[in-house]
KEKE-3310 file (N, C-alpha, C; in steps of 0.2 Angstrom, whole numbers, plus 5000, padded with zeros to 4 digits):
npx = (5588:5597:5589:5580:5589:5594:5582:5580:5591:5590:5577:5564:5551:5545:5532:5521:5509:5497:5489:5476:5475:5467:5463:5465:5459:5462:5473:5480:5489:5495:5497:5510:5514:5527:5531:5538:5549:5563:5579:5588:5605:5617:5609:5601:5591:5576:5573:5560:5543:5528:5513:5499:5485:5474:5461:5445:5432:5438:5450:5467:5479:5496:5512:5530:5545:5563:5570:5581:5593:5586:5583:5572:5557:5545:5540:5535:5523:5514:5506:5514:5512:5512:5524:5532:5529:5534:5547:5549:5547:5557:5568:5569:5577:5574:5571:5578:5587:5582:5592:5602:5599:5595:5600:5595:5594:5596:5589:5589:5593:5586:5584:5575:5561:5549:5553:5563:5556:5545:5529:5521:5516:5523:5536:5535:5531:5542:5552:5559:5563:5575:5582:5575:5571:5563:5552:5546:5534:5527:5524:5511:5507:5510:5501:5502:5513:5523:5531:5527:5531:5519:5512:5519:5517:5503:5504:5511:5501:5491:5495:5504:5519:5530:5543:5560:5572:5587:5601:5614:5632:5636:5625:5616:5619:5608:5607:5609:5597:5582:5569:5572:5581:5573:5566:5576:5579:5567:5568:5579:5574:5565:5573:5580:5594:5599:5596:5601:5605:5606:5614:5627:5631:5638:5635:5621:5609:5612:5609:5614:5611:5605:5607:5593:5584:5583:5573:5560:5555:5544:5548:5539:5524:5506:5497:5504:5522:5527:5536:5542:5544:5555:5551:5550:5562:5563:5568:5570:5566:5571:5560:5557:5565:5579:5583:5595:5599:5608:5620:5624:5614:5605:5591:5579:5573:5560:5556:5559:5550:5538:5538:5538:5527:5521:5514:5524:5535:5529:5525:5538:5542:5533:5538:5552:5552:5545:5532:5527:5521:5503:5501:5508:5519:5536:5552:5569:5584:5593:5584:5576:5584:5584:5572:5562:5563:5555:5561:5554:5551:5554:5546:5545:5538:5525:5523:5517:5503:5501:5504:5493:5483:5486:5484:5470:5466:5470:5483:5492:5482:5479:5473:5470:5481:5490:5485:5484:5498:5502:5497:5503:5517:5517:5514:5526:5537:5548:5543:5536:5521:5503:5496:5505:5508:5495:5495:5505:5499:5489:5496:5502:5491:5487:5498:5498:5485:5487:5496:5489:5479:5486:5485)
npy = (5615:5625:5634:5638:5644:5655:5662:5666:5674:5684:5689:5699:5698:5686:5677:5663:5655:5643:5632:5620:5604:5605:5618:5628:5630:5615:5612:5600:5597:5602:5620:5631:5647:5659:5674:5690:5704:5710:5711:5726:5730:5726:5725:5714:5700:5696:5681:5676:5668:5669:5661:5656:5646:5641:5635:5630:5637:5635:5643:5646:5654:5658:5661:5660:5662:5664:5653:5646:5631:5620:5605:5603:5612:5607:5606:5619:5619:5617:5624:5638:5634:5620:5617:5621:5612:5601:5603:5604:5591:5583:5588:5582:5571:5558:5555:5550:5551:5538:5532:5531:5520:5509:5503:5505:5498:5495:5481:5465:5467:5462:5465:5460:5458:5451:5439:5433:5432:5421:5412:5398:5389:5391:5388:5374:5370:5372:5365:5371:5371:5369:5381:5391:5404:5410:5424:5440:5447:5460:5473:5474:5461:5457:5456:5461:5467:5459:5448:5432:5414:5407:5418:5419:5406:5407:5417:5411:5401:5408:5412:5421:5429:5422:5417:5419:5417:5410:5407:5403:5400:5390:5381:5368:5367:5375:5373:5360:5353:5348:5355:5367:5373:5376:5386:5396:5398:5404:5416:5421:5422:5432:5443:5446:5445:5456:5467:5480:5477:5463:5461:5465:5455:5439:5422:5429:5426:5424:5431:5442:5439:5447:5446:5442:5455:5461:5469:5476:5487:5496:5504:5512:5519:5520:5525:5526:5522:5506:5497:5481:5466:5454:5439:5427:5426:5430:5435:5450:5460:5475:5483:5483:5489:5482:5481:5483:5480:5492:5487:5495:5504:5498:5494:5482:5472:5471:5481:5492:5491:5491:5504:5512:5516:5529:5546:5556:5550:5546:5558:5564:5556:5560:5573:5571:5562:5561:5565:5552:5546:5547:5551:5544:5540:5541:5535:5535:5526:5536:5546:5539:5536:5548:5550:5553:5544:5539:5533:5523:5516:5499:5496:5485:5476:5478:5474:5462:5464:5476:5471:5463:5472:5479:5468:5466:5478:5479:5482:5493:5504:5507:5517:5515:5508:5518:5527:5519:5516:5529:5531:5522:5526:5538:5536:5529:5537:5549:5566:5566:5569:5565:5576:5583:5573:5573:5585:5583:5573:5579:5588:5578:5573:5584:5585:5572:5572:5582:5576:5565:5571:5574:5563)
npz = (5491:5488:5481:5492:5500:5492:5491:5505:5506:5497:5496:5503:5515:5512:5503:5503:5493:5493:5483:5481:5472:5456:5457:5447:5430:5420:5426:5436:5446:5463:5466:5469:5474:5474:5482:5484:5490:5482:5490:5493:5488:5499:5510:5522:5520:5529:5538:5537:5535:5526:5525:5515:5513:5501:5502:5497:5506:5518:5521:5526:5536:5541:5549:5550:5559:5557:5548:5546:5544:5542:5532:5524:5520:5524:5537:5539:5534:5544:5559:5569:5582:5582:5576:5586:5596:5590:5591:5604:5608:5601:5607:5619:5631:5631:5618:5602:5587:5575:5568:5577:5584:5576:5560:5544:5528:5510:5503:5495:5478:5463:5450:5441:5447:5445:5439:5447:5459:5465:5465:5474:5465:5453:5458:5460:5447:5439:5447:5457:5470:5476:5476:5482:5493:5508:5506:5510:5501:5500:5512:5515:5516:5528:5542:5555:5569:5570:5559:5556:5556:5554:5548:5536:5530:5527:5518:5507:5504:5500:5487:5484:5478:5486:5487:5485:5472:5473:5465:5470:5470:5479:5478:5469:5451:5441:5428:5425:5426:5419:5420:5429:5420:5409:5414:5416:5403:5398:5404:5398:5385:5387:5387:5399:5403:5397:5404:5415:5429:5429:5418:5423:5431:5433:5432:5424:5431:5444:5458:5470:5485:5499:5517:5528:5537:5554:5558:5548:5535:5524:5508:5503:5508:5511:5521:5534:5538:5543:5556:5556:5565:5560:5563:5556:5549:5535:5518:5509:5494:5486:5488:5501:5516:5525:5542:5555:5572:5582:5594:5604:5607:5615:5613:5610:5595:5596:5605:5597:5587:5594:5599:5588:5581:5585:5586:5586:5579:5567:5562:5560:5550:5539:5538:5534:5524:5507:5495:5484:5468:5467:5480:5489:5503:5503:5509:5510:5516:5523:5527:5535:5545:5552:5558:5573:5587:5602:5618:5627:5643:5646:5634:5626:5633:5629:5616:5611:5613:5606:5594:5592:5591:5580:5570:5571:5566:5553:5549:5539:5539:5552:5563:5576:5581:5581:5590:5602:5604:5606:5619:5627:5625:5631:5644:5648:5644:5649:5649:5637:5635:5636:5631:5623:5614:5608:5602:5592:5585:5579:5570:5562:5556:5548:5539:5533:5527:5517:5509:5505:5497:5486:5479)
capx = (5592:5600:5583:5578:5595:5594:5576:5581:5596:5589:5570:5561:5544:5543:5526:5520:5502:5496:5483:5476:5474:5461:5461:5465:5457:5467:5479:5478:5493:5495:5501:5513:5516:5531:5532:5541:5552:5570:5583:5593:5612:5620:5604:5600:5584:5573:5572:5553:5539:5521:5510:5492:5482:5468:5456:5438:5428:5442:5457:5471:5485:5500:5518:5535:5551:5569:5569:5588:5595:5582:5584:5566:5552:5539:5537:5532:5516:5511:5506:5519:5511:5513:5531:5535:5528:5538:5554:5549:5547:5563:5573:5569:5583:5571:5570:5584:5586:5581:5599:5606:5596:5595:5603:5591:5598:5593:5589:5591:5591:5586:5584:5569:5557:5544:5556:5566:5551:5540:5524:5522:5514:5529:5542:5534:5531:5549:5556:5564:5563:5582:5584:5571:5572:5556:5552:5540:5533:5525:5522:5503:5506:5511:5495:5504:5520:5528:5530:5529:5531:5512:5510:5522:5513:5497:5505:5512:5495:5487:5497:5508:5526:5533:5549:5565:5576:5594:5606:5621:5637:5636:5619:5616:5619:5601:5607:5609:5591:5578:5564:5575:5585:5568:5564:5581:5578:5561:5570:5583:5570:5562:5579:5582:5601:5601:5594:5607:5607:5607:5620:5633:5632:5640:5630:5616:5604:5615:5607:5618:5605:5607:5604:5587:5585:5579:5567:5558:5551:5543:5551:5534:5518:5500:5494:5510:5526:5527:5542:5540:5549:5556:5552:5551:5568:5562:5572:5566:5569:5573:5554:5557:5572:5581:5585:5599:5599:5615:5620:5626:5608:5601:5584:5578:5569:5553:5555:5559:5543:5532:5538:5539:5520:5518:5513:5530:5539:5526:5526:5544:5542:5530:5543:5558:5550:5542:5526:5528:5515:5497:5501:5511:5525:5543:5557:5576:5588:5596:5578:5573:5589:5583:5566:5563:5561:5555:5564:5549:5554:5551:5541:5545:5532:5518:5523:5512:5497:5501:5503:5486:5479:5488:5481:5463:5464:5472:5489:5494:5477:5477:5473:5469:5487:5494:5482:5486:5505:5503:5495:5509:5523:5516:5515:5533:5543:5548:5542:5532:5515:5498:5494:5510:5507:5489:5497:5509:5495:5485:5501:5503:5485:5488:5503:5496:5480:5490:5499:5484:5476:5490:5483)
capy = (5618:5631:5639:5640:5649:5661:5666:5669:5679:5689:5691:5701:5697:5680:5674:5657:5654:5636:5631:5613:5602:5607:5625:5631:5625:5611:5611:5594:5597:5608:5626:5635:5654:5662:5681:5694:5710:5709:5715:5730:5728:5728:5724:5707:5698:5693:5674:5675:5665:5670:5656:5656:5640:5644:5629:5632:5637:5634:5646:5646:5659:5658:5664:5657:5666:5660:5647:5642:5625:5614:5602:5605:5617:5604:5607:5625:5618:5617:5631:5639:5630:5613:5617:5622:5606:5596:5605:5602:5583:5581:5590:5578:5567:5552:5554:5550:5549:5531:5530:5529:5514:5504:5505:5502:5497:5492:5473:5462:5470:5457:5468:5458:5454:5446:5433:5430:5431:5416:5409:5391:5385:5391:5384:5367:5368:5371:5361:5376:5371:5369:5388:5396:5407:5413:5431:5444:5451:5467:5474:5473:5454:5456:5459:5463:5470:5453:5443:5425:5408:5406:5423:5417:5400:5410:5421:5406:5397:5413:5412:5427:5428:5422:5414:5422:5412:5411:5402:5404:5396:5384:5377:5364:5370:5374:5371:5352:5349:5351:5360:5374:5376:5379:5392:5401:5399:5408:5422:5423:5424:5439:5447:5448:5446:5463:5472:5482:5473:5456:5461:5466:5449:5433:5422:5434:5424:5423:5437:5443:5439:5450:5443:5445:5460:5460:5474:5477:5493:5497:5510:5517:5517:5525:5528:5527:5516:5501:5493:5474:5462:5448:5433:5422:5426:5430:5440:5455:5464:5482:5487:5483:5489:5478:5485:5479:5484:5493:5484:5500:5507:5495:5492:5476:5474:5471:5487:5497:5490:5493:5511:5516:5519:5534:5552:5559:5546:5546:5565:5566:5553:5565:5579:5569:5559:5565:5562:5549:5546:5545:5553:5539:5542:5537:5536:5532:5525:5542:5549:5534:5537:5555:5549:5554:5538:5539:5527:5522:5511:5493:5496:5478:5472:5479:5472:5457:5468:5481:5467:5460:5478:5480:5463:5468:5484:5478:5484:5500:5509:5506:5523:5512:5506:5524:5529:5515:5517:5535:5530:5518:5530:5544:5533:5526:5541:5556:5572:5565:5569:5564:5582:5584:5568:5574:5590:5580:5569:5584:5590:5572:5573:5589:5583:5566:5574:5586:5571:5561:5575:5574:5557)
capz = (5496:5485:5480:5498:5503:5488:5493:5511:5506:5492:5496:5509:5515:5507:5504:5499:5492:5492:5480:5481:5465:5452:5458:5441:5424:5416:5431:5440:5452:5467:5463:5474:5471:5479:5480:5489:5488:5482:5495:5490:5489:5506:5515:5524:5520:5535:5537:5539:5529:5527:5521:5514:5510:5498:5502:5497:5512:5524:5520:5532:5535:5546:5548:5554:5559:5558:5544:5544:5547:5540:5526:5520:5523:5525:5544:5540:5532:5551:5562:5573:5589:5580:5575:5593:5600:5587:5593:5611:5608:5598:5611:5625:5631:5630:5611:5598:5580:5574:5566:5583:5587:5570:5553:5538:5522:5504:5503:5488:5471:5458:5443:5438:5453:5443:5437:5453:5465:5462:5469:5475:5459:5448:5460:5459:5440:5437:5451:5459:5477:5479:5475:5484:5500:5510:5504:5511:5495:5502:5519:5516:5517:5535:5546:5562:5570:5569:5553:5559:5551:5552:5543:5529:5527:5524:5511:5502:5503:5496:5480:5482:5476:5492:5486:5481:5469:5474:5462:5472:5468:5483:5477:5463:5445:5438:5420:5424:5427:5413:5422:5430:5414:5405:5418:5414:5396:5397:5406:5393:5379:5389:5387:5405:5403:5394:5409:5418:5435:5426:5413:5426:5435:5430:5427:5424:5435:5451:5462:5476:5490:5506:5523:5531:5542:5561:5557:5541:5534:5517:5505:5501:5512:5510:5527:5537:5537:5549:5558:5557:5567:5556:5567:5551:5545:5528:5515:5505:5489:5487:5490:5509:5519:5531:5548:5560:5578:5585:5601:5609:5609:5621:5612:5606:5589:5598:5608:5592:5583:5598:5600:5582:5578:5589:5582:5585:5574:5561:5560:5557:5543:5534:5536:5531:5517:5501:5491:5478:5464:5470:5487:5493:5506:5501:5513:5509:5522:5526:5530:5540:5551:5555:5562:5580:5591:5609:5621:5633:5648:5645:5629:5623:5636:5626:5609:5609:5613:5600:5588:5591:5589:5572:5566:5571:5562:5546:5547:5537:5540:5559:5567:5583:5583:5583:5597:5608:5605:5610:5626:5630:5625:5635:5651:5649:5641:5652:5645:5631:5638:5632:5628:5618:5608:5605:5597:5587:5581:5575:5565:5558:5552:5543:5533:5529:5522:5512:5505:5502:5493:5479:5475)
cpx = (5594:5595:5581:5583:5595:5588:5577:5586:5594:5581:5567:5554:5542:5536:5525:5512:5501:5489:5482:5475:5467:5459:5461:5463:5463:5473:5477:5483:5492:5499:5504:5516:5520:5532:5536:5545:5560:5574:5588:5600:5614:5615:5603:5593:5582:5572:5565:5549:5532:5517:5502:5490:5475:5463:5449:5434:5431:5449:5460:5477:5489:5507:5523:5541:5557:5569:5576:5588:5591:5583:5578:5562:5545:5536:5533:5525:5511:5511:5512:5519:5513:5521:5535:5534:5532:5545:5555:5550:5554:5569:5574:5575:5580:5569:5576:5582:5586:5588:5603:5604:5597:5597:5599:5595:5594:5594:5591:5589:5592:5587:5578:5564:5552:5547:5559:5562:5545:5535:5525:5521:5520:5535:5541:5534:5537:5554:5561:5565:5570:5585:5580:5572:5565:5557:5545:5539:5532:5523:5515:5502:5507:5506:5497:5510:5525:5526:5532:5529:5524:5510:5513:5519:5507:5498:5507:5506:5491:5489:5502:5515:5531:5540:5554:5570:5584:5599:5613:5626:5638:5630:5620:5616:5612:5601:5608:5603:5586:5573:5567:5578:5579:5566:5569:5580:5572:5564:5575:5579:5566:5567:5581:5590:5603:5600:5601:5609:5609:5614:5627:5635:5634:5640:5625:5610:5606:5614:5611:5613:5608:5603:5598:5589:5581:5573:5566:5554:5550:5546:5545:5528:5512:5498:5500:5515:5526:5534:5540:5546:5549:5557:5553:5557:5568:5567:5567:5569:5569:5566:5553:5564:5573:5584:5589:5600:5607:5615:5621:5620:5604:5594:5584:5574:5562:5551:5555:5552:5538:5532:5537:5532:5517:5518:5519:5534:5536:5526:5532:5545:5539:5535:5549:5557:5548:5536:5528:5521:5509:5497:5504:5518:5531:5548:5564:5579:5590:5590:5576:5578:5588:5576:5567:5560:5561:5558:5560:5552:5550:5545:5540:5539:5526:5518:5518:5505:5496:5501:5496:5481:5480:5484:5473:5461:5467:5478:5490:5489:5475:5478:5473:5476:5491:5491:5484:5494:5506:5502:5501:5515:5522:5517:5522:5539:5543:5548:5538:5525:5509:5496:5499:5509:5500:5491:5500:5504:5491:5490:5502:5497:5485:5492:5501:5490:5482:5493:5494:5480:5479:5488:5476)
cpy = (5625:5636:5642:5645:5655:5665:5669:5674:5685:5692:5693:5700:5691:5677:5668:5656:5647:5635:5623:5611:5604:5614:5630:5627:5622:5610:5606:5594:5603:5614:5629:5642:5657:5669:5684:5700:5708:5713:5719:5728:5730:5727:5716:5706:5695:5685:5672:5672:5666:5665:5657:5650:5642:5638:5632:5631:5636:5637:5646:5651:5659:5660:5660:5662:5662:5653:5644:5635:5619:5611:5603:5610:5614:5605:5614:5625:5618:5623:5632:5635:5623:5612:5617:5615:5600:5597:5603:5594:5581:5583:5586:5573:5559:5550:5555:5549:5541:5528:5528:5523:5508:5507:5501:5503:5494:5485:5471:5465:5464:5459:5465:5454:5449:5440:5429:5429:5427:5414:5401:5387:5385:5387:5377:5365:5367:5368:5366:5376:5372:5376:5393:5398:5410:5421:5434:5449:5459:5467:5473:5465:5452:5460:5462:5467:5465:5449:5436:5420:5407:5411:5421:5411:5402:5414:5416:5403:5402:5414:5418:5425:5428:5418:5418:5417:5414:5405:5403:5399:5389:5380:5373:5369:5369:5372:5363:5349:5353:5356:5367:5377:5379:5386:5398:5403:5404:5415:5425:5426:5431:5444:5450:5449:5453:5469:5474:5478:5466:5456:5462:5460:5443:5427:5427:5433:5423:5430:5437:5444:5442:5447:5446:5450:5458:5463:5476:5484:5495:5503:5515:5514:5522:5529:5530:5521:5512:5498:5486:5470:5455:5441:5427:5421:5427:5435:5444:5458:5471:5486:5487:5484:5484:5482:5480:5483:5486:5491:5489:5504:5504:5494:5486:5477:5474:5478:5493:5497:5493:5501:5515:5520:5524:5541:5556:5556:5547:5553:5567:5562:5557:5571:5577:5566:5564:5561:5558:5549:5544:5547:5548:5542:5538:5539:5532:5531:5531:5546:5545:5535:5543:5555:5550:5548:5539:5532:5525:5516:5505:5492:5489:5474:5473:5477:5467:5460:5472:5477:5464:5466:5479:5475:5464:5473:5484:5482:5492:5505:5510:5513:5520:5510:5513:5527:5526:5516:5524:5535:5527:5522:5535:5542:5531:5531:5548:5562:5572:5564:5567:5570:5584:5580:5570:5580:5588:5576:5573:5586:5584:5572:5578:5587:5577:5568:5578:5581:5567:5564:5575:5568:5557)
cpz = (5494:5483:5486:5501:5499:5490:5500:5511:5502:5492:5503:5509:5511:5509:5500:5499:5490:5489:5479:5474:5462:5454:5452:5435:5421:5420:5436:5447:5457:5464:5469:5471:5476:5477:5486:5486:5488:5487:5491:5492:5496:5512:5516:5524:5527:5533:5540:5533:5531:5522:5521:5510:5507:5497:5502:5503:5518:5523:5527:5531:5541:5544:5552:5553:5560:5555:5543:5547:5546:5533:5521:5523:5525:5532:5544:5537:5539:5554:5567:5580:5587:5579:5582:5597:5597:5590:5601:5612:5606:5603:5618:5625:5630:5622:5607:5591:5579:5572:5571:5586:5582:5564:5548:5532:5516:5504:5496:5482:5466:5451:5439:5443:5450:5440:5443:5459:5462:5467:5470:5469:5454:5451:5459:5452:5437:5442:5454:5466:5480:5479:5478:5492:5502:5509:5507:5505:5496:5509:5520:5517:5524:5539:5552:5563:5569:5563:5555:5554:5549:5547:5536:5526:5524:5518:5506:5500:5499:5489:5478:5480:5482:5493:5482:5478:5470:5471:5463:5470:5472:5483:5470:5457:5442:5431:5419:5425:5422:5415:5424:5424:5409:5408:5416:5407:5394:5399:5401:5387:5381:5389:5394:5406:5400:5399:5413:5424:5434:5422:5417:5431:5430:5434:5428:5430:5442:5455:5468:5482:5497:5511:5525:5536:5549:5561:5550:5540:5526:5514:5504:5506:5510:5516:5532:5537:5544:5550:5560:5560:5563:5559:5562:5548:5538:5525:5511:5499:5491:5488:5498:5511:5524:5536:5552:5566:5580:5592:5606:5611:5614:5620:5608:5600:5591:5601:5602:5588:5587:5599:5594:5580:5582:5584:5581:5579:5567:5558:5557:5550:5538:5533:5533:5525:5512:5498:5485:5474:5468:5478:5492:5496:5505:5506:5511:5516:5526:5530:5535:5546:5555:5559:5569:5583:5598:5612:5627:5637:5647:5640:5626:5626:5633:5619:5607:5609:5607:5594:5586:5589:5582:5568:5566:5566:5555:5544:5545:5538:5547:5563:5575:5585:5585:5590:5603:5609:5608:5617:5630:5630:5630:5642:5653:5647:5645:5648:5639:5633:5633:5628:5622:5612:5604:5600:5591:5582:5576:5569:5560:5553:5546:5537:5529:5525:5516:5507:5501:5496:5486:5475:5472)
residu = (HIS:ASP:VAL:ARG:GLU:TRP:LEU:LEU:THR:HIS:VAL:GLN:SER:LEU:ASN:VAL:ASP:LEU:PHE:PRO:PRO:ALA:SER:PHE:PRO:ARG:VAL:LEU:GLN:GLU:VAL:VAL:ILE:LEU:SER:GLY:ARG:MET:VAL:GLU:ALA:GLY:HIS:ARG:ALA:SER:ARG:ASN:LEU:HIS:LEU:ARG:GLU:HIS:ARG:ALA:GLY:ASP:PRO:ARG:GLU:TRP:ALA:HIS:GLU:GLY:LEU:GLY:GLY:PHE:ARG:THR:TRP:THR:ARG:PHE:LEU:LEU:SER:PRO:ARG:GLN:VAL:ALA:SER:LEU:SER:GLU:ALA:THR:ASP:LEU:ALA:SER:VAL:THR:PRO:LEU:GLY:GLN:VAL:ALA:ARG:PHE:GLU:VAL:ALA:THR:VAL:THR:GLY:ALA:ASN:THR:PHE:PHE:CYS:VAL:ASP:ASP:THR:THR:ALA:ARG:GLN:TYR:ALA:LEU:GLN:ASP:TRP:THR:ARG:PRO:LEU:LEU:PRO:ARG:THR:ARG:HIS:ALA:PRO:GLY:LEU:ALA:TYR:THR:HIS:ALA:ASP:HIS:ALA:ALA:VAL:VAL:ALA:GLY:GLY:ALA:ARG:ALA:HIS:LEU:LEU:ASP:PHE:ALA:ALA:ASP:ARG:PRO:ASP:PRO:ARG:ARG:ARG:ALA:ALA:PRO:LEU:ALA:TYR:LEU:ALA:ALA:GLY:ALA:GLN:ALA:LYS:LEU:PRO:ASP:ARG:TYR:LYS:CYS:ARG:ILE:ARG:THR:PRO:TRP:TYR:ARG:VAL:PRO:VAL:VAL:ALA:PRO:GLY:ALA:VAL:LEU:MET:ALA:LYS:ARG:SER:HIS:HIS:PHE:PRO:ARG:ALA:LEU:VAL:ASN:GLU:ALA:GLY:VAL:THR:THR:THR:ASP:THR:ILE:TYR:ARG:GLY:ARG:LEU:LEU:PRO:GLU:ALA:GLY:MET:THR:ARG:HIS:ALA:VAL:ALA:ALA:SER:PHE:HIS:ASN:SER:LEU:THR:LEU:LEU:THR:ALA:GLU:ILE:GLU:GLY:ARG:SER:PHE:GLY:GLY:GLY:VAL:LEU:GLU:LEU:VAL:PRO:SER:GLU:ILE:SER:ARG:LEU:ALA:LEU:PRO:HIS:PRO:ASP:ARG:ILE:GLY:ASP:GLU:PHE:ASP:ARG:LEU:ASP:ARG:ILE:CYS:ARG:ARG:ALA:ASP:GLY:ASP:GLY:SER:GLU:SER:LEU:VAL:GLU:GLU:THR:ASP:VAL:VAL:VAL:ALA:THR:ARG:THR:PRO:GLY:LEU:THR:ARG:ALA:LEU:LEU:ALA:GLU:LEU:HIS:GLU:ALA:LEU:THR:VAL:LEU:ARG:GLU:LEU:ARG:HIS:ALA:ARG:GLY)
# end
């Protein structure tokens, strides 16, 4: 933020030249070159930005005016027409920040997920059944928009770490049984009590388990984030955020999940989030709260159908889910037309491809 403000205050005719990975010898990352003329004392710099993308065989050049008031400049990687469409959509009365509908928070922090998250074989081997809670290990284990009891049974049968160990004070003492005590001893031998999150707990193995969320969303995603309805009531670790609905918003959890996977919301996810290693999109709760969510009329009626589409298309990579959600949202949301959503989908594709190229 400070760097952007300094540039807008002290530099005239600000230019940004963008070079994709491997544009220069022995340079694997993207390269961004900033240039411009320093403003003389007493003069005000213009808040304009001129961008050039140096892609082989397909160069692109565009400009933006009036850059104030934004947390990041990611939106300016889009054309002025696309930015105008984004502003038009977010200004609609039928679109609000997601934070006014649901609150997403960090879930259970174990300090050692590979120890406290166990598969069914390990739970049986060490007789840990009295201390297990059902766990969704990763959102890739959820094939649809709802994570059901049947889905969880399939994940358990598939050998995933679908149990979270909860050695709460109101449960039996694991040290009084030979097999659970042996499991704790193995953790101690691996020096888990020395890890920070374990070290500050008494005893080190008593994880403060957070209640399950009504809606779940991964911290990181490859294609796009998904909002999942937690019908199985499973808990999650800090790799998956837990969401609770705000009663005053008047949207059900099924309505939120049915509306979420539209081009506007996913575009704002690309703008508010950031690229993690390998071109992965990462969102923190404060960024999730700023995502633009449409309020389509009776969108919850479409949940089961959209859930089936998501399951057929293998979840996280489902472009058909986005396309069908756009159709539903356009027919049920005043002002959010098919043409506008098509423009937003084009913008979404631009930012997503730039992110994936970093991987």
